[in-house]
N, C-alpha and C positions, 0 to 999 in steps of 0.2 A: 328152727332148729339150730341157728347160728348164735342165738342170744347167749347161751352159757359160755361159748368160746370168746365172744366179744367182751362179756362182762369180766372174765378172768383176765383178759388182755389189758383192758383198761385199769382194772384194780391193780395189776402188776406195775402198770406204768405210772400210777398215781404218785408214787414217791420218787420217780426218777427226775433228775434235773433236766430240764428242757433247754437245750442250748438256744442261744439267741440266733435270729436269722442270719446275722452277719457272719456266723461261723460256717455257713453252708459253703460247699465247693462251687466254683465258677468254671466254666468251660475254658479251654485254652484261648489265648488272646485272639488267634486268628478265627476261631470259630464264634467268639464273642462278637467281633466286629462284623463278621459275615452275616450273623443273625440280625444284628442292629440294622445292617444296610438292607437286608430283605424286608425287615419290618417297615422301614422308611418307604421302600418302593411300594409295598403292599397298601400301606395306609394312603399313599398318594395316588393310587389308582381307585377312582370312585367306583364302588361296586354296590351302591344302593340299588333298590329294586328296578328303578327306571333305567339305570345304566347296565345292569347285569354283571356277571362275573367273567366273562370270556377273556377280557384283557388280562385279568389277574391270573387266569388259568394259563394263558400262553406265556406269561412271565415265569410261572413255576415250571412249566414244561421246558422252557429254554434253560433255566438254571440246572435242571436235572439232566438234561441231554449233554449240556457242557460239562458236567461232572462225570460223564461216562456211562450213564444208564443207557442200555439198549433202547432204541426207539419203539420196539415192540412192547417194552415194559413201562412205557410213559404214554398213556392213551388219553387224548383229549376228545371228549364227546359232548354233544348237546343235543337236546330235542330238535327235530327238524323244523318244528313250527316256532322254537324259541332259540334262535341261534346265539343270542347274547347270554344265554344261561349255561355257559360252559363248565364242565367238570374235568378234573385231571385225576387219573387213577394211576398210581405207580406200584409196581410189584418189585419187591426186593427178594431175590431168590434165596431160598434156604436149602438145607441138605435133603430133606425129606419131602414127600409128596402129601403129608397129612394136612388136615384142615388149617389154613392160615389164620393169622390174627389181623383184623382189619382196625386200622385207625381212622377216624373221621375229624375233619376240620372244615367248617363252612367258610366260604370266601365272601358272602354278601354281608352287608352292614345296613343298619337302619339309617334313615334320612337325617341329616344334620343341618340346621340353619345357621349359616356363619354368623348372623347378627345376634344369635343367642350365646355365642362362645366368646371366651376371652382370647382365644387363639383361632387360627384357621384350622377347622376340623379335619381338612384333607391335606394337611401338611404336618408331618411329624415334628413335633416341637419338644425339645428337652429343656426343662426348667424346674429348678428346686428339687432335683432328684427324681423327677417324673418324666415319663414320655407321654405327651398329650396328642390326642388325634382320634378320629372316629375309627373304631375297630381295635384300638390298643389293648382292650380287655375283652372284647367280644367280636371276633376272636382272632384277629390277624396276628396277635402275639403267638398264639398256638400254631397257626399256620407257618409263621416264620421259624418257630422252634422245630416244627416237624420237618420242614424241607431242609433246614440246615443240618439236622441230625441225620437225615438219610445221607447227605453228601459226606458228613463226617465218617459215618460207617463205611461208605463206599471207599473213601480215601484210606481207611484203616483196614480195608479187605476183610471186614467182619463177615462171617458166614453163620447165619442163624440156623437153628434146628429145622424150623418150618418157615414158609414164605411170610413176609411182613407186607401187607397191602396198606397204602395210605390213599385215601380218597379226599380230595379237596373239591368241596361240592357248592352247589348253587342253591339259592332260594330258600334258606332256612327261616330267615326273619320275617318274610312277607306272608308266610303261610302258604304259600306260593303256587303259582300256576305251573311251575316246573321245578318242584323240589328235587334236589340232586339225588339223595339216597333213594327216594321213591322211583325216580326215572331209572336209575341204575338197577335197582332190584327188578323192576318190570322188563326192562329192555336189554340189560347187560349184565344179568346176574352172575355170569361166569367171571366177570371182572373183579367183583367184590364178595363172592361167596366165601364164608368164613366160619370158623367155629366159635369165634368170640369178637366183640367189638370193643375198643377202647375209644371213647369220645372225649376230646380235650375240651369240649363245650360244657363244662361243668366240674364239679368236685374242686380239689385244691385246698390250699391252707387258709386258715383264719387266724388273724392276729388279735391280741388283746393287750392293750397298753404297750404296743410296740413288739411284743414277744410272741412266738408261735403258741397258739392256744390249742387248736386241734386241726386234723387233716381230714378232709371229706372224701368219701368214695360214693359217688352217686349210683344208686341201684334201682331207682324207680322215679316216677314223676307224675304229677297230676296232668290232666288233659282238660282243654277248654271246651265249653259247649255254650253257644250263643242263642238267645231267644229275642224275639221281637214282641213287645207288649203294646197293645193298641186299644184305644177307647173311641168311641164315636158319639156324637150328639147332634141334635137338629140344627144347632147354630141359631143365627138370627142377628138382630141389630144389637150392638154393643150397649146401647142405651137402656135396654130391657133385660138385664140379667135375671136368671132364675135358677131353679134346680137343674141338675142333669148336665153340668158343664163338663166336657170331656177332660180338660186339663185337670180339674180339681179331682175328678174321679181317679184318674191315673196317679195323681199326687198322693191321694190317700192310700192307694195300693202300695205304692213305693215306700211310703213311711212305714207300713206293716212289714215290708220286706227288709228295710234297714234295721228293724229291731229283732229280726228273726235270726236264729243261729241253727245251723244244721246240726244233726246229732253228731256226737264224738264218734269218730271211726278210726281205729288204729290198724296199721299193717305191720308185717314182720319188720320192715325197715325202721318205721317211726317208733315202734316199741324199743328196738335196739338204740336208736337215736337218743330218746329220752332217758333211757336207762343209763347210757354212757355219758351223756352230757351231765347228768345228775352226779356222776362220779368225777368228772373232769372239773366241774364248776360247782363246788359244794356251797353255793350261796343261798339267797333267800328262796329261790324257786327250786331248789334241789329236791326238797321233801315232796313237793307237788309233782315234780317230774317222776319220782319213784312211785307216788300214789296213782298216777294216771296210767301207768303200764300194768297195774294190778288187773286181775279178771274177776269181776267186771271193773272198769276204770272208776276212779273216784271222780264223780262229776263235779264236786265242789273244787277239787284241785283243778280240773280242767278249766272251770270258769275263771280261777285266778290266773292261769297261765294264758287264757285267752285275752287277757288285757294287753298282752304283747302281740302286735299284729302278725309278726312272723311266726310265733308259736301257735297263734290261732289258726293260721293257714296250714300248719302241720297236723292239726288235730280234726279237721273236718272239711268237707266240701264247703266252698264259699260261693255266693252270688252277689254281684254288685252292679248297679246301673252305671253305665258308661256314656250313653248318649241319650239326649231327649229333644223332641221337637213337637211343636203343636200350633194350632191355629193357622189362619191364613190372611188375616188383616187386623190392624190395630183397633179398628172400630166395629169389629164383627165378633160375635160369640164363636168360640171354636167349634169346628165340626169333627176335629179329629186330633188326637194326641198320641204320640208314639215314644217308646223308650226302648233302648237296647240294653239288655242284661246279659252280662258275661259270667258264667259259672266256671269254676275250677274244680273238676271232679277228683275225688280220692281214687286211687287204684282200688278196684273192687266195687265202686258205686256204679250206678247205671243211669243213662239218660232218662229212662222211664221214672225211676225213682226221684230224680232231681226235678223233673217237670211236675210230678204229682206233689211234691212238697212245695214248689214254687206257686203252683195254682192254688194250693190250700192256704198258703201264706197271704197271697194277694186277696183272697176271700171276697171275690166279686166276679160273678159270671159275666158282667159286662166288660171285663178286661180280657181280651183274647191273647192268648199265649201261643206263639208260633215258633217252632224249631228252625232255626236259620239253616243249619246243615248238621248231619250226624257227626258226633265226635269221633275222633280217632283214639280209641282206648288201647293202651299198651300194658302188658303184664310186668310184674316185678321181676327183676333179675337177682336171685337170691345171692347175698354176699357169702359164698362158700368159704370154708377155712382155706382152701387151695388159693383162691384169688385174693383173699385178705391177707394171708401170710406173705405172699409175694409182693403185694403193695406195701405192706408194713415193712418188710426188709428193705425195699427200695427207698421208702420216705426216710427210714432211720438211717440209711447211708448218708444222708444229707442233713437231717434234722433229728439227731438222736433223741429217742424217748417220746416223740410227739405222739399223742393219742390218735388212733385212726378210727373214724366213726363213719358207719354207713348212713347215707342221708336220701331223702326224698326231695326232689326238686318241686318247688311250687309253681315253677313255669314249665315249659316243655321245650323238647329239643328234638334232633333227628333220631334220637333213640327210639321214638315211637315207631319209625319205619323199620329199624333193624329188629327190634324186640317182636314186632308182629310178624316179621319174616322168620322167626324161630331162632334168632341169634341172640344169645345172652349179651347184654351191653351195659358197660360200666363207665361212669364219668370220672375221669382222672386227669388232672394237670398240676403243674408245679408252680403256679403263681400264688403268692401270698397276698391277701387283702385284709384290711381291717374288717373285723366282724360286722361293724355297722356301716360299712361303705359299699355302695353298689352304684357306680356311675355308668354301667352298661346301659345303652340306649338313651343316656342323658347328655346334658351339657358338660363340656370339658372332661369327657371321658379320658381316663388315664391308667397307666400302669407304672409302677415303680421301676426306676432303671435298674436297680440291683435285683428286684423281684424278677424282672424279665431275664436278666442274665442267668440267674439261678435256675429259672424254668427251662432255659435252653439246655442246661446241664441235666436237669432232671428228665426232660424229654429224650434226651440221648440214652440215658440209662434205662428209661422206660421202654424204649424200642428194643434195646439189647435184652432186657429181662423178659419182655414178652415174646421175644423171638425164640426163647427156649420153651419147649412144649411141656416141660415139668416144673 
């Protein structure tokens, strides 16, 4: 239902000059420095799964209390059986008692091996116009921007129409034994109950050739489902090979899986994304993007788009082998072989359908397929004209004319928790990255210094804008 609106919007913007990123506003010097100091402190607190998030949560709580927030409005909670997995929930009081808006930012980060990095991953390092460190882009930059913006609004005595809630949470990355939003929704729903969620762990700007290309608003995401594949055979002495080798049998099935592509499956969001990307970037793939959103989709166009791994992931459910093991001794025939296959399901797909297609593709009744755990499937949050107009106005206040595009994340985030709780959830942040760069979870993770400063200003404006109920 939102496609005509977005198509008209992008068409109207196609002739508008898009200002360079350097033209965007920056926060006042005092806020810029405070946000940088907070980013440094957060990066240098190790919040990997083994260490937990409580120390970072305590730091945030201390900053907010020092800034004058009432202690009743800055609550630190952790599961009784996981005290290191702390969460901080802050409530910024508004004029009315209607449904608040909830902002999410996770505090945990993935592990980083110092020997793999060119700098210490747990020390914020500024070099060549970048801030390096674990969490600089996923997502302690967003946490720093959120807490600094709350303090700035408090200092300015801003009063929103409705309450603004910000939850800094645990255990997003590990898939975790104490995921923050899941814990809060189950045990402390009153702290975070809201009419809408804005998650800074997604969305944001994409650069091409150093200039703003388009700005993403995340409205949906894939979810993962993992299977174990196993074959067995009689084994025996390695000097007497014969038919029925468990490793060979599994390998043949995996080769069939490698060649298989799930059917094309479009959602409301991905149809809009392809439609608007075709208008924003009228290159060689533009015609195929227009053809694939037709009903029925042009499958030849989809096949050409699928040569790009990112576009392929937007077109269909995917399954890939990620772990493999087999055998028990170098001089013995294998008695067992196993593989882990992780699938990323499109919104609207089902585990039963994925498993049926997986079993059919392996085409071998001797390869047993076991579901490791049921997937957490979350619904799409439609990009309504109201939310898209508000984000468009906000983004254009800093980056005039940049196209705004609804997108589906190929990974997953804490949105799955809040969407399944019945709260529409959108991914929005103010960081700009090159369209081809993604160092989150990788070595030498980084965020541009200027990009971070701009995101602090954007987050401040985002909190103010979403604090207004209309």
